[in-house]
N, CA, C and O atoms as CSV, one atom per row, in Angstrom:
chain,resi,resn,atom,element,x,y,z
A,1,MET,N,N,57.251,107.664,84.573
A,1,MET,CA,C,57.630,106.908,83.545
A,1,MET,C,C,59.193,106.535,83.743
A,1,MET,O,O,59.530,105.378,83.492
A,2,ILE,N,N,59.999,107.315,84.110
A,2,ILE,CA,C,61.221,107.145,84.363
A,2,ILE,C,C,61.415,106.627,85.958
A,2,ILE,O,O,62.505,106.118,86.219
A,3,ALA,N,N,60.659,106.704,86.775
A,3,ALA,CA,C,60.646,105.925,87.764
A,3,ALA,C,C,59.997,104.693,87.972
A,3,ALA,O,O,60.226,103.997,88.962
A,4,GLY,N,N,59.086,104.349,86.963
A,4,GLY,CA,C,58.740,103.145,86.855
A,4,GLY,C,C,59.790,102.232,86.248
A,4,GLY,O,O,60.013,101.078,86.612
A,5,LYS,N,N,60.446,102.934,85.216
A,5,LYS,CA,C,61.781,102.098,84.684
A,5,LYS,C,C,62.566,101.742,85.872
A,5,LYS,O,O,62.496,100.577,86.263
A,6,ILE,N,N,63.268,102.541,86.470
A,6,ILE,CA,C,64.341,102.499,87.742
A,6,ILE,C,C,63.348,101.600,88.676
A,6,ILE,O,O,63.974,100.886,89.459
A,7,ALA,N,N,62.153,101.509,88.740
A,7,ALA,CA,C,61.899,100.698,90.098
A,7,ALA,C,C,61.787,99.126,89.627
A,7,ALA,O,O,61.968,98.169,90.380
A,8,SER,N,N,61.458,99.051,88.257
A,8,SER,CA,C,61.261,97.640,87.673
A,8,SER,C,C,62.935,97.158,87.284
A,8,SER,O,O,63.120,95.955,87.101
A,9,LYS,N,N,63.848,97.890,87.194
A,9,LYS,CA,C,65.161,97.338,86.828
A,9,LYS,C,C,65.792,97.089,88.473
A,9,LYS,O,O,66.592,96.189,88.729
A,10,THR,N,N,65.320,97.963,89.392
A,10,THR,CA,C,65.759,97.629,90.874
A,10,THR,C,C,65.140,96.046,91.215
A,10,THR,O,O,65.858,95.154,91.667
A,11,ALA,N,N,63.971,95.907,90.973
A,11,ALA,CA,C,63.131,94.785,91.283
A,11,ALA,C,C,63.806,93.447,90.629
A,11,ALA,O,O,63.908,92.371,91.218
A,12,ALA,N,N,64.315,93.761,89.092
A,12,ALA,CA,C,64.938,92.573,88.659
A,12,ALA,C,C,66.242,92.362,89.150
A,12,ALA,O,O,66.693,91.235,89.357
A,13,VAL,N,N,67.058,93.739,89.405
A,13,VAL,CA,C,68.580,93.111,89.787
A,13,VAL,C,C,68.223,92.561,91.232
A,13,VAL,O,O,68.906,91.561,91.455
A,14,ALA,N,N,67.360,92.885,92.314
A,14,ALA,CA,C,67.230,92.131,93.566
A,14,ALA,C,C,66.826,90.781,93.482
A,14,ALA,O,O,67.197,89.926,94.286
A,15,ALA,N,N,65.792,90.492,92.166
A,15,ALA,CA,C,65.547,89.089,91.944
A,15,ALA,C,C,66.767,88.227,91.621
A,15,ALA,O,O,66.934,87.058,91.968
A,16,ILE,N,N,67.494,88.901,90.984
A,16,ILE,CA,C,68.808,88.112,90.465
A,16,ILE,C,C,69.722,87.731,91.366
A,16,ILE,O,O,70.392,86.700,91.416
A,17,ALA,N,N,69.677,88.895,92.252
A,17,ALA,CA,C,71.037,88.634,93.451
A,17,ALA,C,C,70.412,87.611,94.266
A,17,ALA,O,O,71.130,86.659,94.573
A,18,THR,N,N,68.959,87.626,94.762
A,18,THR,CA,C,68.445,86.846,95.578
A,18,THR,C,C,68.753,85.326,95.072
A,18,THR,O,O,69.278,84.442,95.748
A,19,ALA,N,N,68.287,85.227,93.671
A,19,ALA,CA,C,68.833,83.870,93.204
A,19,ALA,C,C,70.050,83.365,92.992
A,19,ALA,O,O,70.140,82.172,92.703
A,20,VAL,N,N,71.168,84.147,93.092
A,20,VAL,CA,C,72.452,83.812,93.184
A,20,VAL,C,C,72.691,83.404,94.574
A,20,VAL,O,O,73.326,82.368,94.768
A,21,VAL,N,N,72.286,84.051,95.501
A,21,VAL,CA,C,72.408,83.713,96.858
A,21,VAL,C,C,71.858,82.506,96.950
A,21,VAL,O,O,72.576,81.691,97.529
A,22,LEU,N,N,70.557,82.008,96.477
A,22,LEU,CA,C,69.920,80.741,97.019
A,22,LEU,C,C,70.701,79.746,96.309
A,22,LEU,O,O,70.895,78.620,96.767
A,23,CYS,N,N,71.269,80.255,94.901
A,23,CYS,CA,C,72.322,79.020,94.359
A,23,CYS,C,C,73.530,78.702,95.234
A,23,CYS,O,O,73.883,77.543,95.454
A,24,VAL,N,N,74.126,79.735,95.704
A,24,VAL,CA,C,75.570,79.456,96.172
A,24,VAL,C,C,75.002,78.521,97.472
A,24,VAL,O,O,75.577,77.495,97.837
A,25,ILE,N,N,73.995,78.960,97.989
A,25,ILE,CA,C,73.749,78.351,99.478
A,25,ILE,C,C,73.218,76.836,99.205
A,25,ILE,O,O,73.302,76.016,100.119
A,26,ALA,N,N,72.615,76.433,97.818
A,26,ALA,CA,C,72.181,75.305,97.553
A,26,ALA,C,C,73.370,74.339,97.274
A,26,ALA,O,O,73.460,73.172,97.653
A,27,LEU,N,N,74.483,75.225,96.358
A,27,LEU,CA,C,75.672,74.545,96.139
A,27,LEU,C,C,76.363,74.309,97.238
A,27,LEU,O,O,76.967,73.248,97.083
A,28,GLY,N,N,76.596,74.829,98.391
A,28,GLY,CA,C,77.490,74.863,99.459
A,28,GLY,C,C,76.654,73.642,99.964
A,28,GLY,O,O,77.278,72.581,99.980
A,29,SER,N,N,75.580,73.612,100.308
A,29,SER,CA,C,74.579,72.631,101.080
A,29,SER,C,C,74.915,70.984,100.413
A,29,SER,O,O,75.290,70.008,101.063
A,30,ALA,N,N,74.656,71.054,98.993
A,30,ALA,CA,C,75.127,70.002,98.471
A,30,ALA,C,C,76.346,69.766,98.652
A,30,ALA,O,O,76.428,68.641,99.144
A,31,ALA,N,N,77.634,70.350,98.484
A,31,ALA,CA,C,78.979,69.939,98.665
A,31,ALA,C,C,79.029,69.220,100.033
A,31,ALA,O,O,79.490,68.081,100.114
A,32,TRP,N,N,78.514,69.942,101.195
A,32,TRP,CA,C,78.788,69.560,102.339
A,32,TRP,C,C,78.076,68.219,102.773
A,32,TRP,O,O,78.589,67.475,103.608
A,33,TYR,N,N,76.879,67.952,102.171
A,33,TYR,CA,C,76.513,66.584,102.291
A,33,TYR,C,C,77.394,65.536,101.514
A,33,TYR,O,O,77.669,64.496,102.112
A,34,ALA,N,N,77.837,65.713,100.295
A,34,ALA,CA,C,78.704,64.872,99.656
A,34,ALA,C,C,79.765,64.885,100.392
A,34,ALA,O,O,80.069,63.724,100.662
A,35,LEU,N,N,80.569,65.731,100.907
A,35,LEU,CA,C,81.628,65.461,101.802
A,35,LEU,C,C,81.680,64.736,103.010
A,35,LEU,O,O,82.643,64.137,103.489
A,36,LEU,N,N,80.404,64.871,103.497
A,36,LEU,CA,C,80.012,64.280,104.874
A,36,LEU,C,C,79.843,62.858,104.736
A,36,LEU,O,O,79.918,62.071,105.680
A,37,LEU,N,N,79.576,62.490,103.336
A,37,LEU,CA,C,79.686,60.827,102.895
A,37,LEU,C,C,80.955,60.118,103.009
A,37,LEU,O,O,80.944,58.960,103.427
A,38,VAL,N,N,82.277,60.808,102.612
A,38,VAL,CA,C,83.533,60.606,102.562
A,38,VAL,C,C,84.277,60.868,103.609
A,38,VAL,O,O,85.070,60.025,104.029
A,39,LEU,N,N,84.112,62.274,104.280
A,39,LEU,CA,C,84.964,62.425,105.501
A,39,LEU,C,C,84.198,62.815,106.731
A,39,LEU,O,O,82.968,62.846,106.695
A,40,GLN,N,N,84.831,63.097,107.758
A,40,GLN,CA,C,84.331,62.923,109.006
A,40,GLN,C,C,83.734,64.935,109.054
A,40,GLN,O,O,84.349,65.740,108.356
A,41,PRO,N,N,82.688,65.346,109.840
A,41,PRO,CA,C,82.399,66.702,109.750
A,41,PRO,C,C,83.383,67.603,110.129
A,41,PRO,O,O,83.090,68.737,109.747
A,42,TRP,N,N,84.389,67.549,110.703
A,42,TRP,CA,C,85.305,68.716,110.746
A,42,TRP,C,C,86.169,68.834,109.605
A,42,TRP,O,O,86.536,69.949,109.236
A,43,ALA,N,N,86.567,67.676,108.950
A,43,ALA,CA,C,87.298,67.591,107.715
A,43,ALA,C,C,86.304,68.087,106.805
A,43,ALA,O,O,86.741,68.951,106.045
A,44,ALA,N,N,85.284,67.838,106.686
A,44,ALA,CA,C,84.335,68.233,105.463
A,44,ALA,C,C,84.111,69.812,105.584
A,44,ALA,O,O,84.110,70.527,104.582
A,45,ALA,N,N,83.906,70.345,106.978
A,45,ALA,CA,C,83.657,71.541,106.863
A,45,ALA,C,C,85.114,72.218,106.540
A,45,ALA,O,O,85.036,73.045,105.632
A,46,LEU,N,N,86.108,72.087,106.955
A,46,LEU,CA,C,87.652,72.646,106.519
A,46,LEU,C,C,87.642,72.530,104.982
A,46,LEU,O,O,87.933,73.491,104.269
A,47,THR,N,N,87.302,71.331,104.500
A,47,THR,CA,C,87.285,71.211,103.080
A,47,THR,C,C,86.654,72.073,102.223
A,47,THR,O,O,87.137,72.503,101.176
A,48,LEU,N,N,85.309,72.385,102.780
A,48,LEU,CA,C,84.272,73.029,102.087
A,48,LEU,C,C,84.775,74.399,102.073
A,48,LEU,O,O,84.881,75.070,101.047
A,49,ALA,N,N,85.146,74.874,103.500
A,49,ALA,CA,C,85.967,76.369,103.550
A,49,ALA,C,C,86.806,76.679,102.495
A,49,ALA,O,O,86.644,77.515,101.606
A,50,LEU,N,N,87.771,75.870,102.703
A,50,LEU,CA,C,89.107,75.717,101.702
A,50,LEU,C,C,88.584,76.162,99.989
A,50,LEU,O,O,89.061,77.044,99.274
A,51,VAL,N,N,87.551,75.287,99.714
A,51,VAL,CA,C,86.937,75.124,98.221
A,51,VAL,C,C,86.478,76.465,98.115
A,51,VAL,O,O,87.023,77.264,97.354
A,52,MET,N,N,85.592,76.732,98.770
A,52,MET,CA,C,84.899,78.098,98.665
A,52,MET,C,C,85.573,79.347,98.733
A,52,MET,O,O,85.196,80.311,98.067
A,53,GLY,N,N,86.612,79.386,99.552
A,53,GLY,CA,C,87.637,80.559,99.742
A,53,GLY,C,C,88.378,80.236,98.386
A,53,GLY,O,O,88.487,81.240,97.683
A,54,LEU,N,N,88.847,79.234,97.912
A,54,LEU,CA,C,89.447,79.582,96.497
A,54,LEU,C,C,88.722,80.085,95.549
A,54,LEU,O,O,89.169,80.968,94.817
A,55,LEU,N,N,87.335,79.529,95.409
A,55,LEU,CA,C,86.330,79.740,94.344
A,55,LEU,C,C,86.218,81.098,94.622
A,55,LEU,O,O,86.177,81.765,93.588
A,56,ALA,N,N,86.143,81.876,95.852
A,56,ALA,CA,C,85.783,83.372,95.924
A,56,ALA,C,C,86.985,84.082,95.219
A,56,ALA,O,O,87.008,84.737,94.177
A,57,GLY,N,N,87.764,83.827,95.910
A,57,GLY,CA,C,89.594,84.407,95.136
A,57,GLY,C,C,89.338,84.232,93.772
A,57,GLY,O,O,89.178,85.261,93.115
A,58,VAL,N,N,89.258,83.054,93.153
A,58,VAL,CA,C,89.432,83.254,91.508
A,58,VAL,C,C,88.114,83.914,91.043
A,58,VAL,O,O,88.208,84.307,89.880
A,59,ILE,N,N,87.066,84.120,91.543
A,59,ILE,CA,C,86.036,84.855,91.089
A,59,ILE,C,C,86.575,86.151,91.282
A,59,ILE,O,O,86.512,86.794,90.234
A,60,ALA,N,N,87.044,86.735,92.153
A,60,ALA,CA,C,87.553,87.960,92.627
A,60,ALA,C,C,88.514,88.321,91.464
A,60,ALA,O,O,88.332,89.362,90.833
A,61,LEU,N,N,89.389,87.596,91.213
A,61,LEU,CA,C,90.337,88.025,90.406
A,61,LEU,C,C,89.768,87.971,88.696
A,61,LEU,O,O,90.314,88.680,87.851
A,62,ILE,N,N,88.993,87.343,88.461
A,62,ILE,CA,C,88.251,87.628,87.114
A,62,ILE,C,C,87.493,88.806,87.256
A,62,ILE,O,O,87.478,89.534,86.264
A,63,ALA,N,N,86.768,89.225,88.386
A,63,ALA,CA,C,85.855,90.331,88.368
A,63,ALA,C,C,86.738,91.740,88.466
A,63,ALA,O,O,86.228,92.733,87.947
A,64,PHE,N,N,87.810,91.851,88.994
A,64,PHE,CA,C,88.560,92.759,89.411
A,64,PHE,C,C,89.864,92.857,88.826
A,64,PHE,O,O,90.535,93.885,88.917
A,65,GLY,N,N,90.357,91.527,88.054
A,65,GLY,CA,C,91.701,91.779,87.537
A,65,GLY,C,C,92.856,91.519,88.513
A,65,GLY,O,O,92.674,91.840,89.687
A,66,ALA,N,N,93.919,91.021,88.182
A,66,ALA,CA,C,95.165,90.780,88.901
A,66,ALA,C,C,95.572,92.011,89.668
A,66,ALA,O,O,95.407,93.030,88.999
A,67,PRO,N,N,96.086,92.230,90.952
A,67,PRO,CA,C,96.494,93.126,91.350
A,67,PRO,C,C,97.780,93.648,91.071
A,67,PRO,O,O,98.717,92.850,91.032
A,68,ARG,N,N,98.000,94.937,90.858
A,68,ARG,CA,C,99.334,95.209,90.505
A,68,ARG,C,C,100.112,95.910,91.538
A,68,ARG,O,O,99.913,97.015,92.043
A,69,LEU,N,N,101.215,94.881,91.788
A,69,LEU,CA,C,101.968,94.790,92.911
A,69,LEU,C,C,103.043,96.046,92.605
A,69,LEU,O,O,103.347,96.888,93.450
A,70,PHE,N,N,103.478,96.011,91.445
A,70,PHE,CA,C,104.582,96.883,91.084
A,70,PHE,C,C,104.040,98.252,90.208
A,70,PHE,O,O,103.917,98.214,88.984
A,71,ARG,N,N,103.770,99.329,90.936
A,71,ARG,CA,C,103.460,100.483,90.284
A,71,ARG,C,C,104.287,101.304,90.024
A,71,ARG,O,O,105.121,101.413,90.923
A,72,ARG,N,N,104.503,102.213,88.833
A,72,ARG,CA,C,105.352,103.011,88.588
A,72,ARG,C,C,105.080,104.481,89.715
A,72,ARG,O,O,103.904,104.716,89.992
A,73,PRO,N,N,105.889,105.166,90.161
A,73,PRO,CA,C,105.817,106.191,90.754
A,73,PRO,C,C,105.416,107.272,90.096
A,73,PRO,O,O,105.983,107.456,89.019
A,74,GLU,N,N,104.443,108.201,90.485
A,74,GLU,CA,C,103.712,109.157,89.770
A,74,GLU,C,C,104.729,110.339,89.744
A,74,GLU,O,O,105.459,110.070,90.698
A,75,PRO,N,N,105.099,111.273,89.297
A,75,PRO,CA,C,105.971,112.495,89.349
A,75,PRO,C,C,105.442,113.234,90.261
A,75,PRO,O,O,104.216,113.336,90.317
A,76,GLU,N,N,106.145,113.795,91.021
A,76,GLU,CA,C,105.794,114.691,92.315
A,76,GLU,C,C,105.345,116.047,91.849
A,76,GLU,O,O,106.091,116.657,91.083
A,77,PRO,N,N,104.372,116.507,92.173
A,77,PRO,CA,C,103.839,117.835,91.754
A,77,PRO,C,C,104.878,119.026,91.932
A,77,PRO,O,O,105.809,119.084,92.734
A,78,GLU,N,N,104.516,119.883,91.060
A,78,GLU,CA,C,105.933,121.020,91.455
A,78,GLU,C,C,105.122,122.399,91.965
A,78,GLU,O,O,105.762,123.271,92.552
A,79,SER,N,N,103.805,122.545,91.736
A,79,SER,CA,C,103.167,124.022,92.388
A,79,SER,C,C,102.534,123.368,93.989
A,79,SER,O,O,102.404,122.204,94.369
A,80,LEU,N,N,102.273,124.505,94.576
A,80,LEU,CA,C,101.410,124.382,95.840
A,80,LEU,C,C,100.042,123.710,95.632
A,80,LEU,O,O,99.601,122.878,96.426
A,81,THR,N,N,99.360,124.132,94.470
A,81,THR,CA,C,98.204,123.751,94.040
A,81,THR,C,C,98.131,122.310,93.645
A,81,THR,O,O,97.282,121.566,94.136
A,82,GLU,N,N,99.005,121.909,92.769
A,82,GLU,CA,C,99.266,120.241,92.481
A,82,GLU,C,C,99.662,119.393,93.813
A,82,GLU,O,O,99.449,118.191,93.970
A,83,ARG,N,N,100.227,120.199,94.656
A,83,ARG,CA,C,100.502,119.211,95.912
A,83,ARG,C,C,99.283,119.093,96.645
A,83,ARG,O,O,98.896,117.977,96.990
A,84,VAL,N,N,98.608,120.168,96.931
A,84,VAL,CA,C,97.162,120.029,97.742
A,84,VAL,C,C,96.129,119.028,96.913
A,84,VAL,O,O,95.257,118.403,97.515
A,85,VAL,N,N,96.306,118.934,95.472
A,85,VAL,CA,C,95.535,118.236,94.913
A,85,VAL,C,C,95.705,116.750,95.016
A,85,VAL,O,O,94.788,115.941,95.154
A,86,ALA,N,N,97.066,116.469,94.928
A,86,ALA,CA,C,97.902,115.228,95.160
A,86,ALA,C,C,97.420,114.682,96.607
A,86,ALA,O,O,96.914,113.560,96.639
A,87,LEU,N,N,97.549,115.405,97.776
A,87,LEU,CA,C,97.248,115.233,99.087
A,87,LEU,C,C,95.819,114.706,99.035
A,87,LEU,O,O,95.493,113.584,99.424
A,88,ALA,N,N,95.083,115.523,98.572
A,88,ALA,CA,C,93.655,115.236,98.747
A,88,ALA,C,C,93.190,113.640,97.993
A,88,ALA,O,O,92.320,112.881,98.420
A,89,LYS,N,N,94.060,113.436,96.774
A,89,LYS,CA,C,93.747,112.363,96.287
A,89,LYS,C,C,94.282,110.955,97.031
A,89,LYS,O,O,93.742,109.849,97.021
A,90,GLU,N,N,95.341,111.311,97.581
A,90,GLU,CA,C,96.173,110.311,98.315
A,90,GLU,C,C,95.628,109.960,99.858
A,90,GLU,O,O,95.530,108.826,100.326
A,91,ARG,N,N,95.332,111.089,100.461
A,91,ARG,CA,C,94.583,110.993,101.844
A,91,ARG,C,C,93.374,111.756,101.888
A,91,ARG,O,O,93.503,112.781,102.558
A,92,PRO,N,N,92.256,111.589,101.395
A,92,PRO,CA,C,91.050,112.237,101.422
A,92,PRO,C,C,90.737,112.687,102.621
A,92,PRO,O,O,90.492,113.886,102.752
A,93,ILE,N,N,90.681,111.700,103.864
A,93,ILE,CA,C,90.359,112.180,105.253
A,93,ILE,C,C,91.097,113.367,105.664
A,93,ILE,O,O,90.597,114.365,106.183
A,94,VAL,N,N,92.427,113.163,105.366
A,94,VAL,CA,C,93.276,114.348,106.009
A,94,VAL,C,C,93.100,115.609,105.321
A,94,VAL,O,O,93.339,116.680,105.877
A,95,ALA,N,N,92.605,115.496,103.878
A,95,ALA,CA,C,92.323,116.737,103.369
A,95,ALA,C,C,91.093,117.278,103.926
A,95,ALA,O,O,90.997,118.481,104.171
A,96,THR,N,N,90.069,116.386,104.157
A,96,THR,CA,C,88.777,117.155,104.364
A,96,THR,C,C,89.213,117.680,105.935
A,96,THR,O,O,88.737,118.781,106.210
A,97,VAL,N,N,89.921,117.147,106.838
A,97,VAL,CA,C,90.282,117.616,108.020
A,97,VAL,C,C,90.969,118.876,108.137
A,97,VAL,O,O,90.692,119.652,109.052
A,98,ALA,N,N,91.917,119.152,107.204
A,98,ALA,CA,C,93.013,120.055,106.932
A,98,ALA,C,C,91.713,121.481,106.433
A,98,ALA,O,O,91.555,122.517,107.078
A,99,GLY,N,N,91.058,121.147,105.322
A,99,GLY,CA,C,89.980,122.085,104.765
A,99,GLY,C,C,89.254,122.623,106.121
A,99,GLY,O,O,89.265,123.821,106.405
A,100,LEU,N,N,88.623,121.639,106.936
A,100,LEU,CA,C,87.876,122.248,107.949
A,100,LEU,C,C,88.449,122.884,108.970
A,100,LEU,O,O,87.756,123.616,109.677
A,101,ALA,N,N,89.673,122.731,109.196
A,101,ALA,CA,C,90.590,123.225,109.932
A,101,ALA,C,C,90.912,124.894,109.603
A,101,ALA,O,O,90.819,125.899,110.307
A,102,ALA,N,N,91.284,124.699,108.355
A,102,ALA,CA,C,91.599,125.928,107.799
A,102,ALA,C,C,90.234,126.572,107.752
A,102,ALA,O,O,90.166,127.612,108.407
A,103,GLY,N,N,89.355,126.274,107.256
A,103,GLY,CA,C,87.886,127.173,107.605
A,103,GLY,C,C,87.765,127.659,108.744
A,103,GLY,O,O,87.439,128.845,108.788
A,104,PHE,N,N,87.987,126.903,110.072
A,104,PHE,CA,C,87.539,127.444,110.959
A,104,PHE,C,C,88.324,128.783,111.332
A,104,PHE,O,O,87.864,129.776,111.896
A,105,ILE,N,N,89.837,128.524,110.801
A,105,ILE,CA,C,90.841,129.591,111.157
A,105,ILE,C,C,90.428,130.693,110.709
A,105,ILE,O,O,90.198,131.666,111.427
A,106,PHE,N,N,90.245,130.655,109.108
A,106,PHE,CA,C,89.558,131.739,108.597
A,106,PHE,C,C,88.387,132.313,109.229
A,106,PHE,O,O,88.345,133.524,109.445
A,107,LEU,N,N,87.400,131.518,109.553
A,107,LEU,CA,C,86.142,132.209,110.135
A,107,LEU,C,C,86.520,132.911,111.411
A,107,LEU,O,O,85.948,133.977,111.644
A,108,ARG,N,N,87.492,132.412,112.350
A,108,ARG,CA,C,87.723,133.152,113.818
A,108,ARG,C,C,88.518,134.381,113.213
A,108,ARG,O,O,88.339,135.478,113.741
A,109,ASN,N,N,89.345,134.273,112.187
A,109,ASN,CA,C,90.103,135.263,111.695
A,109,ASN,C,C,90.195,135.879,110.231
A,109,ASN,O,O,91.046,135.549,109.405
A,110,PRO,N,N,89.195,136.820,110.031
A,110,PRO,CA,C,88.865,137.162,108.747
A,110,PRO,C,C,89.847,138.337,107.954
A,110,PRO,O,O,89.822,138.742,106.792
A,111,ALA,N,N,90.703,138.684,109.096
A,111,ALA,CA,C,92.118,139.347,108.440
A,111,ALA,C,C,92.893,138.253,107.624
A,111,ALA,O,O,92.869,138.373,106.399
A,112,LEU,N,N,93.462,137.376,108.080
A,112,LEU,CA,C,94.061,136.303,107.409
A,112,LEU,C,C,93.439,135.722,106.469
A,112,LEU,O,O,94.168,135.279,105.581
A,113,ALA,N,N,92.114,135.536,106.327
A,113,ALA,CA,C,91.414,135.067,105.063
A,113,ALA,C,C,91.894,136.163,104.133
A,113,ALA,O,O,92.544,135.777,103.161
A,114,THR,N,N,91.691,137.425,104.261
A,114,THR,CA,C,91.965,138.345,103.448
A,114,THR,C,C,93.294,138.436,102.963
A,114,THR,O,O,93.489,138.749,101.789
A,115,ILE,N,N,94.445,138.140,103.918
A,115,ILE,CA,C,95.730,138.171,103.414
A,115,ILE,C,C,96.192,137.030,102.581
A,115,ILE,O,O,97.150,137.067,101.809
A,116,VAL,N,N,95.330,135.894,102.838
A,116,VAL,CA,C,95.934,134.749,101.922
A,116,VAL,C,C,95.201,134.846,100.838
A,116,VAL,O,O,95.815,134.392,99.873
A,117,ALA,N,N,93.826,135.362,100.493
A,117,ALA,CA,C,93.232,135.732,99.443
A,117,ALA,C,C,94.026,136.606,98.504
A,117,ALA,O,O,94.187,136.247,97.337
A,118,ALA,N,N,94.521,137.718,98.950
A,118,ALA,CA,C,95.201,138.548,98.314
A,118,ALA,C,C,96.604,138.118,97.927
A,118,ALA,O,O,97.222,138.525,96.944
A,119,ALA,N,N,97.093,137.098,98.976
A,119,ALA,CA,C,98.436,136.395,98.170
A,119,ALA,C,C,98.224,135.508,97.125
A,119,ALA,O,O,99.030,135.378,96.203
A,120,LEU,N,N,97.164,134.880,97.218
A,120,LEU,CA,C,96.533,133.883,96.158
A,120,LEU,C,C,96.036,134.412,94.909
A,120,LEU,O,O,96.002,133.634,93.955
A,121,SER,N,N,95.639,135.618,94.747
A,121,SER,CA,C,95.172,136.263,93.617
A,121,SER,C,C,96.243,137.254,93.092
A,121,SER,O,O,96.072,137.658,91.942
A,122,ASN,N,N,97.245,137.667,93.726
A,122,ASN,CA,C,98.263,138.421,92.851
A,122,ASN,C,C,99.093,137.206,92.134
A,122,ASN,O,O,99.304,136.073,92.567
A,123,SER,N,N,99.416,137.682,91.148
A,123,SER,CA,C,100.210,136.874,90.141
A,123,SER,C,C,101.599,137.601,90.109
A,123,SER,O,O,101.579,138.826,90.225
A,124,PRO,N,N,102.961,136.881,89.943
A,124,PRO,CA,C,104.187,137.746,89.929
A,124,PRO,C,C,104.212,138.757,88.736
A,124,PRO,O,O,105.151,139.553,88.722
A,125,ASP,N,N,103.351,138.810,87.807
A,125,ASP,CA,C,103.409,139.820,87.056
A,125,ASP,C,C,102.773,140.972,87.389
A,125,ASP,O,O,103.112,142.037,86.873
A,126,ASP,N,N,101.498,140.867,88.543
A,126,ASP,CA,C,101.041,142.408,88.892
A,126,ASP,C,C,102.047,142.982,89.840
A,126,ASP,O,O,102.095,144.209,89.922
A,127,SER,N,N,102.847,142.265,90.559
A,127,SER,CA,C,103.735,143.072,91.469
A,127,SER,C,C,104.940,143.709,90.393
A,127,SER,O,O,105.535,144.717,90.774
A,128,ARG,N,N,105.212,143.245,89.350
A,128,ARG,CA,C,106.381,144.152,88.700
A,128,ARG,C,C,105.486,145.378,88.072
A,128,ARG,O,O,105.872,146.546,88.109
A,129,ARG,N,N,104.337,144.997,87.535
A,129,ARG,CA,C,103.711,146.391,86.915
A,129,ARG,C,C,103.692,147.479,87.902
A,129,ARG,O,O,104.228,148.537,87.575
A,130,ARG,N,N,103.037,147.352,89.310
A,130,ARG,CA,C,103.187,148.229,90.315
A,130,ARG,C,C,104.285,149.083,90.829
A,130,ARG,O,O,104.083,150.122,91.458
A,131,ARG,N,N,105.290,148.673,90.579
A,131,ARG,CA,C,106.770,149.153,91.042
A,131,ARG,C,C,106.937,150.141,89.774
A,131,ARG,O,O,107.968,150.800,89.637
């Protein structure tokens, strides 16, 4: 039942996308032949490319909104965990590589993994109670 609905909606989206592509091609062909009546072929191609590029830019601005050139800087994270999360948000590939490297190092040296886990699990309050 659900798979049938998903398949029918997918087919509808594909049909709409095909119709849009065909309309754009037909519009471009009509504009090309109209421009050929007035201009030479190289000028018609240049004009059509310019018009279609501007049209694509306008559609992109309408669809995605104007780009924000001046963003307010985000406050700097204070703790180590917040810094790691901020790094992962800003540079996901670097964070993935760093995570894989850390996993490889911990796999090769389990004692180091134990030390790091113990350091992260102990809060400052636990060290005061033990003394």
